[in-house]
N, C-alpha and C positions, 0 to 999 in steps of 0.2 A: 809287225814286230818280228825280229829274227830270233830264232831259238837255236843256239849253237850247241851241238853235241859232238863229243870226240869220236864216237863210233856210230856207224850207220846201222839201221835195222837189218839190212842185208848181210853185213859183216857178222852181226850177232847170230843170225840164223845159220850162216855157214859154219860157225863154231859149234853151235848146238847140234847141228845135223851131221857133223863129221863122223860120228860113230854109228850113224843109222843107215848109211848107204847113200849112193849118189841120187837115186830116184827121188828121195824125199826132198833133196835140195833143189832138183830140177822143178818139181811141182811148186815149191815155195818161191823159187826164183821167177817162174812163169807168172805166178800170182802177183808177186811184187811188181813185175814188169807191167802187167795189165793195170794194176792199181796206179802205178806211176803215170802211165799213159792217160788214164782217166783223170787223175789229178791234174796233169799238165793241161789236158783239154779244158777242164773246168776253170783253172787259173787263167788260161789264155782267153777263154770266152769272157770271163769277168773283166779281164784287162781290156779286151776289145770294146766291151760295153762301156767301161769306164772312160776310155778315150773318146768314144762316140758321144757320150753324154756329158763329157767335160766335168768330171767329178770335182766337187768343191775342195775336199781335203783341208778343212779348216783346223787350225790349232788355236788353243787359248793364248791370249797375248801376254800372260804373266804366269808365274808359278802357281797361282791360286786356281785349283781345279775342283773346289768344293761344289761347283755347279752340278757335277755328275754324281755327287753323293748326297744330294738333297740338303746340303748345308746352307740354307738361305742366309742366315746371319753370319756365317763364316765366309760367304762369297761376296755378298752385296754390302757396299758401304751404306751405313745408316744416314738418314737426314735428320735435321733438327726441326721439330714441329711444335708450334704453339697454337692449339686449337681450342678456342673458348677458354683461354687461360690455363689449359692443361698442357704442360710441356712433355714431350716424348721424343724418342729417337728410333723410329721404326726403320728396320732394314728394308722393309717392303718398298720404301720410297726410292731405293736404288735400282728397282726393277724397271723394265720397259713398260710403257703404257700410261694410262691415266692413274697415277699413283700419288699425286701431290695436290696441295691446296684443296682440302675438303670444304664442302659447303652443304648446308641443309637443303633438301629437296623434298617434294611430296612423298616420294618413296623411300626416303632415308638419306643418308649421307652420300654425296656424290663427289668424286675427286675430279677436279676441273682442269688441272694442269697436266699436260702430257709430257712424258719423259721419253725422248726418242732413242735413247741408248740404254746401256747398263753401266752401273758404277761398281767397279771391282775393287775391293778393299785390299790394302797391302798386307804382305806376309813378313816383310823384312824392314826393320828400322834401325837407325844407328843409336848411339847412346843419348842423343839429344831428341830422339823421336822423329827425325827426318826419314821419309820413306826412301828405300833403297831398291825397290823392285824394278827389275829390268823389264822393259816393254818390247814386244817382238811383233813382227808382221804376222797376221793371222793366215796369210796365203801368199803365194807368189804374186808379184805385181810391180808397179812402178810408182815412185813418189811423184805426185802431181802438185802437191801444195804443202808448204810449211809456213805456219804463222808463228814467228818467233817473238812477237810483241804481245805480252799478256793482255794489255789493255785494248787490243784490236778485236777481241771476241770474248763472249761469255765462256767459251771453251778454254780461255787462257792460251798457253802455247799448245798448238795442236798440229797434227800431221794428217794428210789425206793420201791414201794409196789407192791407185786404180787397179782393178782386177778384171780379167776378161774370162767370161764363162759363156759357152754356147752362143758366141757371136755378139754378146752384149757386155757393156762395162758396168761394174758396180764399184762402190767406193767405201773403203773402211776408213773410219775417222777415229783418232786417238787423242783425247783431250786432257787438259789439266797437267801437262807434262812439266817436269822440273828442268830437264835438259833434253836436247834433241841431237841425234847422232847421224842424221841423214839430210839430204838436200834434194830439191826438185830435180827429176831426171834420173835419180838412182834406181837401178833395177834390183829388186829384192827377192830373196828366197823365203819360203814359208819358215817361220821361226827365227828369222834373222833379227838381231838387236837393232832397234830404231831409236830408243829413248829411255829415260828414267821417269818413273811415276812421280807426280808432284801434287801441288794444290794451287796452281795458278788459275786465274779466272775469277768469276763473280761468286761471292758468298761462301768461300771455302777457308778453312784454317788447317793447321798442321794435323790436328786430330782427325779431321775428315778427309785427309789426302786419299785420292783414289785415281784410277784410270777410268775415264768415260769412253766407252767403246760403242761405235755405231757401224752398221753395214747398210749402205744407202743406194737408192736409185736416184738418178739425176732427172730433174724436171725439164730443163731447157738449157741449151748452150747460149741462148740470148739473154741470160739472166742479167748481165751487167747493164745493158741498155735499158731493160725493163726496170731494174732497181733505181737507176739514176733518174728515171722519169717520175717515180712515185715517192722516193725517199731522199730528196736532194740535200736535206739538212743533216743527214746521217751517213757519212762516207762509208762506202763498202771497201774494206781493206783486203777482202779475201776472194774477190772475183767470183767465178762460177762455183767455187767451193764454199761459198757462204751457206750456213746451215739452212737458210730459207729455201735454197734450191736443191737440198738433199732430203729425200723422203726415206726415213729409216724403217727397216723391217725389224721384227722381233728376233734379234740375233741369239738371245739365250735359248729361245724355243727352237731355233734352227740348229744350234749346237746339239741339243738333246735329240732332235729328230734325226740328225745325221748319225748320232750314236746308234740309233735303231736301224737306220737305212742309209749306209754310206753312199749309195748311188742316187740319193735324192737331189733334185735340181731346184734352183730358186723358183722357176715358173711352177713346178709342182707344189712347192712349199706354199707359195702365195695363192695357188689355186684352191687351197683349203680355207682361205680367209673369207669371211662373210662380207658381202657388199653392204655397206651402211648407207651410202648415198651415191647418186649418179648426177653428173653434170653434162649438159650438152653444150658443145662449142661449135661455132660456124666452121665450115670447111676453110682450110687455109694451107697454102704451100709452106708456111712456116711451122706447121704442126710437127714438132720433132719427136714427140713421145713414141709414135709407132716406128720411127726410124731408129731410135735408141733401143727400143725393146719390142722387136717385131712379134715376139710370142704373145703379146697382149692383143694383137689385132685379129679381129674376126673379119676376114677378107670378103665375105659373101656380099656381092653387089656393091662394093664400096664406091665405085665410080658413078653409080647411079643415084646416090643419095645427096642430101643437102647439108648434112652436119654430122658430127661425131658425138657419140654418147660414151662418156668415160665412167667406169665403175671404180669406186674408191672404198678401201677399208676404213673403219672408224679412225684409224691412225692417220689417214690422209695418203696412204700409199696407193698409187693407181694399180688396178688389177686387170682391167679388161677394156678394150676399145671396140665399139660397134658402130656401124654406119646407121644413120637415121634419116627419115624423110622430113623431119621437122626443120622449118626455115627459121633463121634467127640472125641477129646482127651482133649479139654479145652473149657471153656465157649465161646459161640458165640452169637452175636446179630442176631435174626431171624426176627424181625419186629420193626419198629419205625414209629410213626405217622408223616407223611411228614410235613416239615416246611422249610421256607427259612431262618429262624434264626438258627444259629449254635446250634446243639443239646446239646452241653456242657452247654449252658446257660439255657437250659430248663429241664435238667435232673440231676442237681447237679454234673456235670462233670462225669457222668457214661457213657453216650453216646456222641460221637462227630460226626462232619460232618454236612451236611445239604442235603435236598432233598433226593435223592435215595442213597446217599453215607454215610449213618450212619454206625458207628462201635463202639465197646466198647473202651473206653480209657484204658490206663494202669491201672488206679485206678479202672475203671469199671471191668476189668478182675480180678484184685485182689479181689474186693469185691464179685464178683460172685463165685470166687474160695472158699470164706469162706463157701458158702452153701454146698459144698461137701468136705470140709477140713477134713482129711489131704490128700485126693486123689489128 
């Protein structure tokens, strides 16, 4: 932020010291010069580090900034819940994570439906209650996908913007839009207007209008052919920018973390995530994940091994790739954090079983097969 002042500190000191003699000014001027040099060196060093680390410099996509003041109900749009006949409107359902579809389990209530983004409530409506909030790009980037047909996605009308940080591509997604002001190929600056908030998509109404925001990693650029092989009766209208191919990180927590440490990188942020399960996949020349995100790769002896072991957060975001001696012909679960709750309720139905009996579900095997498709 810029702080504009009409008079510099040096000018003020010159005036104050005019009656005290020249020597006093020389001392103060010398001190100010030294301070300026030190400050310049600090700023230059921080700037150099920022350039080297490719600082994220994210902004919020709407005028709603209650995330930074602890205003959960003021920031997140509520969901409508009917659990065991009790109706409620918890704002917590607008957060990232396992926050929806509660069910009873041995240890208590478990939320089984994962929400891959955050739902930001509107601040501005017209006389008829229509949302008016402007939606903006959270960072510099390029528009790579626009879905203008609401029925083609649960996101309704949505936009995907590609960002490049530290040699890798990440994808912000803006869903449930009323109108769209950009098209594929447009180059954007952080904070540039791209759309107007709305309530297009599945299960929304005017009262629950919001912006659904995600920040994602991509699983594979071969998604189209993989999808067509397994889901022939459900056309894919969104290419590689289909939500199944985008693994969302906790963007709200990232915003808060960047507030505390502006030099934080995504690899550092994800490095703090707990590994919930690991999957081994056969060696394949089509394995794109380490090419897309080289920072995941543990390169020790990778050419001497028979397979790859991929660590995942509970959300399904890949965290780390290591070489393994294990021989296999198809993806296999190699580790899961033990729980008495069925793993299908904890892993978005990628892993099933409980205790020591975890295994990949049919969907889990299919999804892990995407990582090495078409092998």
